[in-house]
mmCIF file as Biopython writes it, N, C-alpha, C and O atoms, coordinates in Angstrom:
data_model
#
loop_
_atom_site.group_PDB
_atom_site.id
_atom_site.type_symbol
_atom_site.label_atom_id
_atom_site.label_alt_id
_atom_site.label_comp_id
_atom_site.label_asym_id
_atom_site.label_entity_id
_atom_site.label_seq_id
_atom_site.pdbx_PDB_ins_code
_atom_site.Cartn_x
_atom_site.Cartn_y
_atom_site.Cartn_z
_atom_site.occupancy
_atom_site.B_iso_or_equiv
_atom_site.auth_seq_id
_atom_site.auth_asym_id
_atom_site.pdbx_PDB_model_num
ATOM 1   N N  . MET A ? 1  ? 8.264  186.895 119.343 1.0 0.0 1  A 1 
ATOM 2   C CA . MET A ? 1  ? 7.856  187.874 118.504 1.0 0.0 1  A 1 
ATOM 3   C C  . MET A ? 1  ? 9.078  187.919 117.767 1.0 0.0 1  A 1 
ATOM 4   O O  . MET A ? 1  ? 9.158  188.229 116.578 1.0 0.0 1  A 1 
ATOM 5   N N  . TYR A ? 2  ? 10.286 187.513 118.714 1.0 0.0 2  A 1 
ATOM 6   C CA . TYR A ? 2  ? 11.725 188.099 118.148 1.0 0.0 2  A 1 
ATOM 7   C C  . TYR A ? 2  ? 12.009 187.137 117.156 1.0 0.0 2  A 1 
ATOM 8   O O  . TYR A ? 2  ? 12.216 187.548 116.014 1.0 0.0 2  A 1 
ATOM 9   N N  . ARG A ? 3  ? 12.050 186.048 117.369 1.0 0.0 3  A 1 
ATOM 10  C CA . ARG A ? 3  ? 12.584 184.746 116.075 1.0 0.0 3  A 1 
ATOM 11  C C  . ARG A ? 3  ? 11.827 185.065 115.035 1.0 0.0 3  A 1 
ATOM 12  O O  . ARG A ? 3  ? 12.644 185.015 114.116 1.0 0.0 3  A 1 
ATOM 13  N N  . TYR A ? 4  ? 10.872 185.341 114.599 1.0 0.0 4  A 1 
ATOM 14  C CA . TYR A ? 4  ? 10.794 185.822 113.895 1.0 0.0 4  A 1 
ATOM 15  C C  . TYR A ? 4  ? 11.243 186.902 112.590 1.0 0.0 4  A 1 
ATOM 16  O O  . TYR A ? 4  ? 10.747 186.997 111.468 1.0 0.0 4  A 1 
ATOM 17  N N  . PHE A ? 5  ? 12.752 187.908 113.424 1.0 0.0 5  A 1 
ATOM 18  C CA . PHE A ? 5  ? 13.523 188.539 113.263 1.0 0.0 5  A 1 
ATOM 19  C C  . PHE A ? 5  ? 14.557 187.922 112.259 1.0 0.0 5  A 1 
ATOM 20  O O  . PHE A ? 5  ? 15.065 188.640 111.398 1.0 0.0 5  A 1 
ATOM 21  N N  . PHE A ? 6  ? 14.826 186.771 112.353 1.0 0.0 6  A 1 
ATOM 22  C CA . PHE A ? 6  ? 15.421 186.319 112.077 1.0 0.0 6  A 1 
ATOM 23  C C  . PHE A ? 6  ? 15.459 185.290 110.330 1.0 0.0 6  A 1 
ATOM 24  O O  . PHE A ? 6  ? 16.072 185.265 109.263 1.0 0.0 6  A 1 
ATOM 25  N N  . ASP A ? 7  ? 14.202 184.503 111.147 1.0 0.0 7  A 1 
ATOM 26  C CA . ASP A ? 7  ? 13.928 184.121 109.849 1.0 0.0 7  A 1 
ATOM 27  C C  . ASP A ? 7  ? 12.159 184.581 109.483 1.0 0.0 7  A 1 
ATOM 28  O O  . ASP A ? 7  ? 11.669 185.536 110.087 1.0 0.0 7  A 1 
ATOM 29  N N  . PRO A ? 8  ? 11.474 183.928 108.632 1.0 0.0 8  A 1 
ATOM 30  C CA . PRO A ? 8  ? 9.804  183.946 108.822 1.0 0.0 8  A 1 
ATOM 31  C C  . PRO A ? 8  ? 9.365  182.632 109.751 1.0 0.0 8  A 1 
ATOM 32  O O  . PRO A ? 8  ? 9.864  181.627 110.257 1.0 0.0 8  A 1 
ATOM 33  N N  . PRO A ? 9  ? 8.420  183.148 109.660 1.0 0.0 9  A 1 
ATOM 34  C CA . PRO A ? 9  ? 7.568  182.117 110.344 1.0 0.0 9  A 1 
ATOM 35  C C  . PRO A ? 9  ? 7.218  181.344 109.667 1.0 0.0 9  A 1 
ATOM 36  O O  . PRO A ? 9  ? 6.611  181.730 108.668 1.0 0.0 9  A 1 
ATOM 37  N N  . LYS A ? 10 ? 7.481  179.447 109.925 1.0 0.0 10 A 1 
ATOM 38  C CA . LYS A ? 10 ? 6.737  178.094 109.296 1.0 0.0 10 A 1 
ATOM 39  C C  . LYS A ? 10 ? 5.767  178.518 109.127 1.0 0.0 10 A 1 
ATOM 40  O O  . LYS A ? 10 ? 5.740  179.701 109.465 1.0 0.0 10 A 1 
ATOM 41  N N  . PRO A ? 11 ? 4.519  178.020 108.604 1.0 0.0 11 A 1 
ATOM 42  C CA . PRO A ? 11 ? 3.732  177.503 108.164 1.0 0.0 11 A 1 
ATOM 43  C C  . PRO A ? 11 ? 2.395  177.108 109.569 1.0 0.0 11 A 1 
ATOM 44  O O  . PRO A ? 11 ? 1.181  177.293 109.648 1.0 0.0 11 A 1 
ATOM 45  N N  . GLU A ? 12 ? 3.434  176.504 110.482 1.0 0.0 12 A 1 
ATOM 46  C CA . GLU A ? 12 ? 2.869  175.381 111.825 1.0 0.0 12 A 1 
ATOM 47  C C  . GLU A ? 12 ? 1.986  177.035 112.398 1.0 0.0 12 A 1 
ATOM 48  O O  . GLU A ? 12 ? 0.912  177.265 112.953 1.0 0.0 12 A 1 
ATOM 49  N N  . ALA A ? 13 ? 3.367  178.076 111.790 1.0 0.0 13 A 1 
ATOM 50  C CA . ALA A ? 13 ? 2.917  179.257 113.589 1.0 0.0 13 A 1 
ATOM 51  C C  . ALA A ? 13 ? 1.999  180.526 112.442 1.0 0.0 13 A 1 
ATOM 52  O O  . ALA A ? 13 ? 2.264  181.723 112.336 1.0 0.0 13 A 1 
ATOM 53  N N  . GLN A ? 14 ? 1.248  179.985 111.943 1.0 0.0 14 A 1 
ATOM 54  C CA . GLN A ? 14 ? 0.770  181.199 111.390 1.0 0.0 14 A 1 
ATOM 55  C C  . GLN A ? 14 ? -0.934 181.508 112.381 1.0 0.0 14 A 1 
ATOM 56  O O  . GLN A ? 14 ? -1.503 182.550 112.707 1.0 0.0 14 A 1 
ATOM 57  N N  . GLU A ? 15 ? -1.395 179.513 112.659 1.0 0.0 15 A 1 
ATOM 58  C CA . GLU A ? 15 ? -2.640 180.127 113.986 1.0 0.0 15 A 1 
ATOM 59  C C  . GLU A ? 15 ? -2.154 180.959 115.014 1.0 0.0 15 A 1 
ATOM 60  O O  . GLU A ? 15 ? -2.443 182.142 115.197 1.0 0.0 15 A 1 
ATOM 61  N N  . PRO A ? 16 ? -1.287 180.148 115.761 1.0 0.0 16 A 1 
ATOM 62  C CA . PRO A ? 16 ? -0.433 181.346 117.315 1.0 0.0 16 A 1 
ATOM 63  C C  . PRO A ? 16 ? -0.386 182.879 117.218 1.0 0.0 16 A 1 
ATOM 64  O O  . PRO A ? 16 ? -0.668 183.810 117.972 1.0 0.0 16 A 1 
ATOM 65  N N  . LEU A ? 17 ? 0.222  182.707 115.624 1.0 0.0 17 A 1 
ATOM 66  C CA . LEU A ? 17 ? 0.505  184.943 115.717 1.0 0.0 17 A 1 
ATOM 67  C C  . LEU A ? 17 ? -0.792 185.465 114.688 1.0 0.0 17 A 1 
ATOM 68  O O  . LEU A ? 17 ? -0.705 186.436 113.936 1.0 0.0 17 A 1 
ATOM 69  N N  . GLN A ? 18 ? -1.911 184.658 114.826 1.0 0.0 18 A 1 
ATOM 70  C CA . GLN A ? 18 ? -2.712 185.277 114.581 1.0 0.0 18 A 1 
ATOM 71  C C  . GLN A ? 18 ? -3.380 185.613 115.222 1.0 0.0 18 A 1 
ATOM 72  O O  . GLN A ? 18 ? -4.024 186.653 115.079 1.0 0.0 18 A 1 
ATOM 73  N N  . TRP A ? 19 ? -3.531 184.050 117.107 1.0 0.0 19 A 1 
ATOM 74  C CA . TRP A ? 19 ? -4.341 184.596 117.715 1.0 0.0 19 A 1 
ATOM 75  C C  . TRP A ? 19 ? -3.267 185.480 118.611 1.0 0.0 19 A 1 
ATOM 76  O O  . TRP A ? 19 ? -3.637 185.497 119.785 1.0 0.0 19 A 1 
ATOM 77  N N  . LEU A ? 20 ? -2.271 186.080 118.435 1.0 0.0 20 A 1 
ATOM 78  C CA . LEU A ? 20 ? -1.052 187.017 119.354 1.0 0.0 20 A 1 
ATOM 79  C C  . LEU A ? 20 ? -1.516 188.626 118.099 1.0 0.0 20 A 1 
ATOM 80  O O  . LEU A ? 20 ? -1.446 189.766 118.558 1.0 0.0 20 A 1 
ATOM 81  N N  . VAL A ? 21 ? -1.757 188.486 117.257 1.0 0.0 21 A 1 
ATOM 82  C CA . VAL A ? 21 ? -2.497 188.998 116.857 1.0 0.0 21 A 1 
ATOM 83  C C  . VAL A ? 21 ? -4.012 190.252 117.022 1.0 0.0 21 A 1 
ATOM 84  O O  . VAL A ? 21 ? -3.943 191.480 117.044 1.0 0.0 21 A 1 
ATOM 85  N N  . LYS A ? 22 ? -5.016 189.545 117.096 1.0 0.0 22 A 1 
ATOM 86  C CA . LYS A ? 22 ? -6.014 189.967 117.764 1.0 0.0 22 A 1 
ATOM 87  C C  . LYS A ? 22 ? -5.771 190.180 119.047 1.0 0.0 22 A 1 
ATOM 88  O O  . LYS A ? 22 ? -6.144 191.290 119.425 1.0 0.0 22 A 1 
ATOM 89  N N  . LEU A ? 23 ? -5.414 189.695 119.627 1.0 0.0 23 A 1 
ATOM 90  C CA . LEU A ? 23 ? -4.844 189.407 121.279 1.0 0.0 23 A 1 
ATOM 91  C C  . LEU A ? 23 ? -4.813 190.948 121.131 1.0 0.0 23 A 1 
ATOM 92  O O  . LEU A ? 23 ? -5.829 191.562 121.454 1.0 0.0 23 A 1 
ATOM 93  N N  . THR A ? 24 ? -3.655 191.677 120.636 1.0 0.0 24 A 1 
ATOM 94  C CA . THR A ? 24 ? -2.910 192.683 120.624 1.0 0.0 24 A 1 
ATOM 95  C C  . THR A ? 24 ? -3.595 193.708 119.417 1.0 0.0 24 A 1 
ATOM 96  O O  . THR A ? 24 ? -2.904 194.724 119.343 1.0 0.0 24 A 1 
ATOM 97  N N  . ALA A ? 25 ? -4.470 193.731 118.686 1.0 0.0 25 A 1 
ATOM 98  C CA . ALA A ? 25 ? -5.066 194.581 118.182 1.0 0.0 25 A 1 
ATOM 99  C C  . ALA A ? 25 ? -5.547 196.051 119.251 1.0 0.0 25 A 1 
ATOM 100 O O  . ALA A ? 25 ? -5.166 197.221 119.220 1.0 0.0 25 A 1 
ATOM 101 N N  . PRO A ? 26 ? -6.261 195.530 119.893 1.0 0.0 26 A 1 
ATOM 102 C CA . PRO A ? 26 ? -6.904 196.477 120.531 1.0 0.0 26 A 1 
ATOM 103 C C  . PRO A ? 26 ? -6.068 198.047 121.423 1.0 0.0 26 A 1 
ATOM 104 O O  . PRO A ? 26 ? -5.204 198.006 122.299 1.0 0.0 26 A 1 
ATOM 105 N N  . GLU A ? 27 ? -6.649 199.153 120.865 1.0 0.0 27 A 1 
ATOM 106 C CA . GLU A ? 27 ? -5.582 200.257 121.541 1.0 0.0 27 A 1 
ATOM 107 C C  . GLU A ? 27 ? -5.704 200.639 123.074 1.0 0.0 27 A 1 
ATOM 108 O O  . GLU A ? 27 ? -5.180 201.459 123.828 1.0 0.0 27 A 1 
ATOM 109 N N  . SER A ? 28 ? -6.894 199.390 123.181 1.0 0.0 28 A 1 
ATOM 110 C CA . SER A ? 28 ? -6.733 199.130 124.742 1.0 0.0 28 A 1 
ATOM 111 C C  . SER A ? 28 ? -5.373 198.387 125.584 1.0 0.0 28 A 1 
ATOM 112 O O  . SER A ? 28 ? -5.018 198.377 126.763 1.0 0.0 28 A 1 
ATOM 113 N N  . PHE A ? 29 ? -4.886 197.842 124.431 1.0 0.0 29 A 1 
ATOM 114 C CA . PHE A ? 29 ? -3.825 196.356 124.432 1.0 0.0 29 A 1 
ATOM 115 C C  . PHE A ? 29 ? -2.422 197.472 125.251 1.0 0.0 29 A 1 
ATOM 116 O O  . PHE A ? 29 ? -2.086 198.460 124.598 1.0 0.0 29 A 1 
ATOM 117 N N  . HIS A ? 30 ? -1.935 197.297 126.199 1.0 0.0 30 A 1 
ATOM 118 C CA . HIS A ? 30 ? -0.763 197.569 126.345 1.0 0.0 30 A 1 
ATOM 119 C C  . HIS A ? 30 ? 0.449  196.760 126.904 1.0 0.0 30 A 1 
ATOM 120 O O  . HIS A ? 30 ? 0.399  195.543 127.087 1.0 0.0 30 A 1 
ATOM 121 N N  . VAL A ? 31 ? 1.519  197.519 127.156 1.0 0.0 31 A 1 
ATOM 122 C CA . VAL A ? 31 ? 3.078  196.163 128.284 1.0 0.0 31 A 1 
ATOM 123 C C  . VAL A ? 31 ? 3.230  197.349 128.633 1.0 0.0 31 A 1 
ATOM 124 O O  . VAL A ? 31 ? 3.398  198.336 127.917 1.0 0.0 31 A 1 
ATOM 125 N N  . SER A ? 32 ? 3.160  197.251 130.047 1.0 0.0 32 A 1 
ATOM 126 C CA . SER A ? 32 ? 3.894  198.009 131.052 1.0 0.0 32 A 1 
ATOM 127 C C  . SER A ? 32 ? 5.322  198.102 130.555 1.0 0.0 32 A 1 
ATOM 128 O O  . SER A ? 32 ? 5.546  196.949 130.188 1.0 0.0 32 A 1 
ATOM 129 N N  . VAL A ? 33 ? 6.699  198.999 130.275 1.0 0.0 33 A 1 
ATOM 130 C CA . VAL A ? 33 ? 7.658  198.876 130.641 1.0 0.0 33 A 1 
ATOM 131 C C  . VAL A ? 33 ? 8.458  200.351 131.935 1.0 0.0 33 A 1 
ATOM 132 O O  . VAL A ? 33 ? 8.446  201.548 132.219 1.0 0.0 33 A 1 
ATOM 133 N N  . ALA A ? 34 ? 9.181  198.671 132.351 1.0 0.0 34 A 1 
ATOM 134 C CA . ALA A ? 34 ? 9.660  199.181 133.605 1.0 0.0 34 A 1 
ATOM 135 C C  . ALA A ? 34 ? 10.896 200.181 133.780 1.0 0.0 34 A 1 
ATOM 136 O O  . ALA A ? 34 ? 10.925 201.027 134.673 1.0 0.0 34 A 1 
ATOM 137 N N  . GLN A ? 35 ? 12.169 199.955 132.606 1.0 0.0 35 A 1 
ATOM 138 C CA . GLN A ? 35 ? 13.564 200.510 132.892 1.0 0.0 35 A 1 
ATOM 139 C C  . GLN A ? 35 ? 13.760 200.419 131.724 1.0 0.0 35 A 1 
ATOM 140 O O  . GLN A ? 35 ? 13.018 199.726 131.029 1.0 0.0 35 A 1 
ATOM 141 N N  . ALA A ? 36 ? 14.624 200.973 131.302 1.0 0.0 36 A 1 
ATOM 142 C CA . ALA A ? 36 ? 15.419 200.680 129.504 1.0 0.0 36 A 1 
ATOM 143 C C  . ALA A ? 36 ? 16.878 200.399 130.043 1.0 0.0 36 A 1 
ATOM 144 O O  . ALA A ? 36 ? 17.462 201.263 130.698 1.0 0.0 36 A 1 
ATOM 145 N N  . HIS A ? 37 ? 17.414 199.268 129.779 1.0 0.0 37 A 1 
ATOM 146 C CA . HIS A ? 37 ? 18.830 199.301 130.693 1.0 0.0 37 A 1 
ATOM 147 C C  . HIS A ? 37 ? 19.973 199.193 129.513 1.0 0.0 37 A 1 
ATOM 148 O O  . HIS A ? 37 ? 19.805 198.475 128.528 1.0 0.0 37 A 1 
ATOM 149 N N  . ASP A ? 38 ? 21.283 200.074 129.749 1.0 0.0 38 A 1 
ATOM 150 C CA . ASP A ? 38 ? 22.393 199.891 128.640 1.0 0.0 38 A 1 
ATOM 151 C C  . ASP A ? 38 ? 22.720 198.093 128.920 1.0 0.0 38 A 1 
ATOM 152 O O  . ASP A ? 38 ? 22.766 197.605 130.049 1.0 0.0 38 A 1 
ATOM 153 N N  . LEU A ? 39 ? 22.930 197.266 127.577 1.0 0.0 39 A 1 
ATOM 154 C CA . LEU A ? 39 ? 23.897 195.869 127.653 1.0 0.0 39 A 1 
ATOM 155 C C  . LEU A ? 39 ? 24.279 196.379 128.516 1.0 0.0 39 A 1 
ATOM 156 O O  . LEU A ? 39 ? 23.489 196.998 129.229 1.0 0.0 39 A 1 
ATOM 157 N N  . GLU A ? 40 ? 25.284 196.349 128.740 1.0 0.0 40 A 1 
ATOM 158 C CA . GLU A ? 40 ? 26.615 195.643 129.971 1.0 0.0 40 A 1 
ATOM 159 C C  . GLU A ? 40 ? 25.283 195.782 131.641 1.0 0.0 40 A 1 
ATOM 160 O O  . GLU A ? 40 ? 25.546 195.328 132.755 1.0 0.0 40 A 1 
ATOM 161 N N  . ASP A ? 41 ? 24.112 196.440 131.295 1.0 0.0 41 A 1 
ATOM 162 C CA . ASP A ? 41 ? 23.726 196.377 133.205 1.0 0.0 41 A 1 
ATOM 163 C C  . ASP A ? 41 ? 22.999 194.653 132.709 1.0 0.0 41 A 1 
ATOM 164 O O  . ASP A ? 41 ? 22.244 193.977 133.408 1.0 0.0 41 A 1 
ATOM 165 N N  . PHE A ? 42 ? 23.351 194.419 131.782 1.0 0.0 42 A 1 
ATOM 166 C CA . PHE A ? 42 ? 21.695 193.415 131.569 1.0 0.0 42 A 1 
ATOM 167 C C  . PHE A ? 42 ? 21.852 192.310 133.090 1.0 0.0 42 A 1 
ATOM 168 O O  . PHE A ? 42 ? 20.870 191.613 133.344 1.0 0.0 42 A 1 
ATOM 169 N N  . GLN A ? 43 ? 22.699 192.244 133.728 1.0 0.0 43 A 1 
ATOM 170 C CA . GLN A ? 43 ? 22.709 191.534 134.674 1.0 0.0 43 A 1 
ATOM 171 C C  . GLN A ? 43 ? 21.481 191.628 136.204 1.0 0.0 43 A 1 
ATOM 172 O O  . GLN A ? 43 ? 21.184 190.893 137.146 1.0 0.0 43 A 1 
ATOM 173 N N  . VAL A ? 44 ? 21.001 193.285 135.583 1.0 0.0 44 A 1 
ATOM 174 C CA . VAL A ? 44 ? 19.693 193.709 136.856 1.0 0.0 44 A 1 
ATOM 175 C C  . VAL A ? 44 ? 19.569 194.029 136.138 1.0 0.0 44 A 1 
ATOM 176 O O  . VAL A ? 44 ? 19.575 195.241 136.353 1.0 0.0 44 A 1 
ATOM 177 N N  . ALA A ? 45 ? 19.379 193.840 134.929 1.0 0.0 45 A 1 
ATOM 178 C CA . ALA A ? 45 ? 17.674 194.214 134.192 1.0 0.0 45 A 1 
ATOM 179 C C  . ALA A ? 45 ? 16.813 192.063 134.447 1.0 0.0 45 A 1 
ATOM 180 O O  . ALA A ? 45 ? 15.658 191.657 134.578 1.0 0.0 45 A 1 
ATOM 181 N N  . MET A ? 46 ? 18.177 191.353 134.393 1.0 0.0 46 A 1 
ATOM 182 C CA . MET A ? 46 ? 17.458 190.091 134.155 1.0 0.0 46 A 1 
ATOM 183 C C  . MET A ? 46 ? 16.941 189.909 135.936 1.0 0.0 46 A 1 
ATOM 184 O O  . MET A ? 46 ? 16.000 189.267 136.404 1.0 0.0 46 A 1 
ATOM 185 N N  . LYS A ? 47 ? 17.796 190.601 136.495 1.0 0.0 47 A 1 
ATOM 186 C CA . LYS A ? 47 ? 17.283 190.121 138.257 1.0 0.0 47 A 1 
ATOM 187 C C  . LYS A ? 47 ? 16.425 191.265 138.419 1.0 0.0 47 A 1 
ATOM 188 O O  . LYS A ? 47 ? 16.499 191.542 139.616 1.0 0.0 47 A 1 
ATOM 189 N N  . GLU A ? 48 ? 15.774 191.946 137.941 1.0 0.0 48 A 1 
ATOM 190 C CA . GLU A ? 48 ? 15.006 192.876 138.644 1.0 0.0 48 A 1 
ATOM 191 C C  . GLU A ? 48 ? 13.305 191.917 138.161 1.0 0.0 48 A 1 
ATOM 192 O O  . GLU A ? 48 ? 12.268 191.727 138.798 1.0 0.0 48 A 1 
ATOM 193 N N  . THR A ? 49 ? 13.892 191.393 136.314 1.0 0.0 49 A 1 
ATOM 194 C CA . THR A ? 49 ? 12.647 190.906 135.249 1.0 0.0 49 A 1 
ATOM 195 C C  . THR A ? 49 ? 12.046 189.729 136.124 1.0 0.0 49 A 1 
ATOM 196 O O  . THR A ? 49 ? 10.868 189.377 136.195 1.0 0.0 49 A 1 
ATOM 197 N N  . VAL A ? 50 ? 13.359 189.113 136.894 1.0 0.0 50 A 1 
ATOM 198 C CA . VAL A ? 50 ? 12.329 187.812 138.235 1.0 0.0 50 A 1 
ATOM 199 C C  . VAL A ? 50 ? 12.129 187.516 139.223 1.0 0.0 50 A 1 
ATOM 200 O O  . VAL A ? 50 ? 11.556 186.543 139.713 1.0 0.0 50 A 1 
ATOM 201 N N  . LEU A ? 51 ? 12.869 188.846 139.830 1.0 0.0 51 A 1 
ATOM 202 C CA . LEU A ? 51 ? 12.063 188.914 141.312 1.0 0.0 51 A 1 
ATOM 203 C C  . LEU A ? 51 ? 11.023 190.389 141.356 1.0 0.0 51 A 1 
ATOM 204 O O  . LEU A ? 51 ? 10.736 190.659 142.522 1.0 0.0 51 A 1 
ATOM 205 N N  . ARG A ? 52 ? 10.446 191.328 140.382 1.0 0.0 52 A 1 
ATOM 206 C CA . ARG A ? 52 ? 9.736  192.092 140.103 1.0 0.0 52 A 1 
ATOM 207 C C  . ARG A ? 52 ? 8.803  192.181 138.911 1.0 0.0 52 A 1 
ATOM 208 O O  . ARG A ? 52 ? 8.410  193.237 138.415 1.0 0.0 52 A 1 
ATOM 209 N N  . PRO A ? 53 ? 8.525  191.084 138.547 1.0 0.0 53 A 1 
ATOM 210 C CA . PRO A ? 53 ? 7.654  190.939 136.818 1.0 0.0 53 A 1 
ATOM 211 C C  . PRO A ? 53 ? 6.037  191.666 136.777 1.0 0.0 53 A 1 
ATOM 212 O O  . PRO A ? 53 ? 5.118  191.829 135.974 1.0 0.0 53 A 1 
ATOM 213 N N  . GLU A ? 54 ? 6.355  191.949 138.107 1.0 0.0 54 A 1 
ATOM 214 C CA . GLU A ? 54 ? 4.837  193.110 138.302 1.0 0.0 54 A 1 
ATOM 215 C C  . GLU A ? 54 ? 5.125  194.619 137.340 1.0 0.0 54 A 1 
ATOM 216 O O  . GLU A ? 54 ? 4.499  195.116 136.404 1.0 0.0 54 A 1 
ATOM 217 N N  . ALA A ? 55 ? 6.546  195.095 138.176 1.0 0.0 55 A 1 
ATOM 218 C CA . ALA A ? 55 ? 6.488  196.024 137.612 1.0 0.0 55 A 1 
ATOM 219 C C  . ALA A ? 55 ? 6.802  196.970 136.003 1.0 0.0 55 A 1 
ATOM 220 O O  . ALA A ? 55 ? 6.938  198.169 135.763 1.0 0.0 55 A 1 
ATOM 221 N N  . GLY A ? 56 ? 6.828  195.382 134.911 1.0 0.0 56 A 1 
ATOM 222 C CA . GLY A ? 56 ? 7.107  195.566 133.705 1.0 0.0 56 A 1 
ATOM 223 C C  . GLY A ? 56 ? 7.843  195.043 133.147 1.0 0.0 56 A 1 
ATOM 224 O O  . GLY A ? 56 ? 8.806  194.426 133.603 1.0 0.0 56 A 1 
ATOM 225 N N  . LYS A ? 57 ? 7.470  195.213 131.781 1.0 0.0 57 A 1 
ATOM 226 C CA . LYS A ? 57 ? 9.615  194.690 131.318 1.0 0.0 57 A 1 
ATOM 227 C C  . LYS A ? 57 ? 10.312 195.310 130.961 1.0 0.0 57 A 1 
ATOM 228 O O  . LYS A ? 57 ? 9.889  196.462 130.863 1.0 0.0 57 A 1 
ATOM 229 N N  . ARG A ? 58 ? 11.266 195.181 130.674 1.0 0.0 58 A 1 
ATOM 230 C CA . ARG A ? 58 ? 13.204 195.412 130.536 1.0 0.0 58 A 1 
ATOM 231 C C  . ARG A ? 58 ? 13.538 195.818 129.882 1.0 0.0 58 A 1 
ATOM 232 O O  . ARG A ? 58 ? 13.960 194.664 129.817 1.0 0.0 58 A 1 
ATOM 233 N N  . ILE A ? 59 ? 14.003 196.524 128.908 1.0 0.0 59 A 1 
ATOM 234 C CA . ILE A ? 59 ? 14.338 196.802 127.749 1.0 0.0 59 A 1 
ATOM 235 C C  . ILE A ? 59 ? 15.244 197.089 127.612 1.0 0.0 59 A 1 
ATOM 236 O O  . ILE A ? 59 ? 15.785 197.658 128.561 1.0 0.0 59 A 1 
ATOM 237 N N  . PHE A ? 60 ? 15.950 196.908 126.458 1.0 0.0 60 A 1 
ATOM 238 C CA . PHE A ? 60 ? 17.584 197.273 126.663 1.0 0.0 60 A 1 
ATOM 239 C C  . PHE A ? 60 ? 18.203 198.060 125.231 1.0 0.0 60 A 1 
ATOM 240 O O  . PHE A ? 60 ? 18.208 197.485 124.142 1.0 0.0 60 A 1 
ATOM 241 N N  . ARG A ? 61 ? 18.740 199.525 125.438 1.0 0.0 61 A 1 
ATOM 242 C CA . ARG A ? 61 ? 19.089 200.183 124.488 1.0 0.0 61 A 1 
ATOM 243 C C  . ARG A ? 61 ? 20.413 199.963 123.566 1.0 0.0 61 A 1 
ATOM 244 O O  . ARG A ? 61 ? 20.640 200.721 122.622 1.0 0.0 61 A 1 
#
């Protein structure tokens, strides 16, 4: 999804995007967030993402 922050989706992207919208629409859908990291801490964030994906997504502040 982040790629569409810069350029609008192309027509061929509409079908997969609609699928994603339907998938994430229910209130029961959630994404676990493991931790927020400072940008300077990106190496730790990337390492933990690879080693412990079950812990949840890592975001940057």
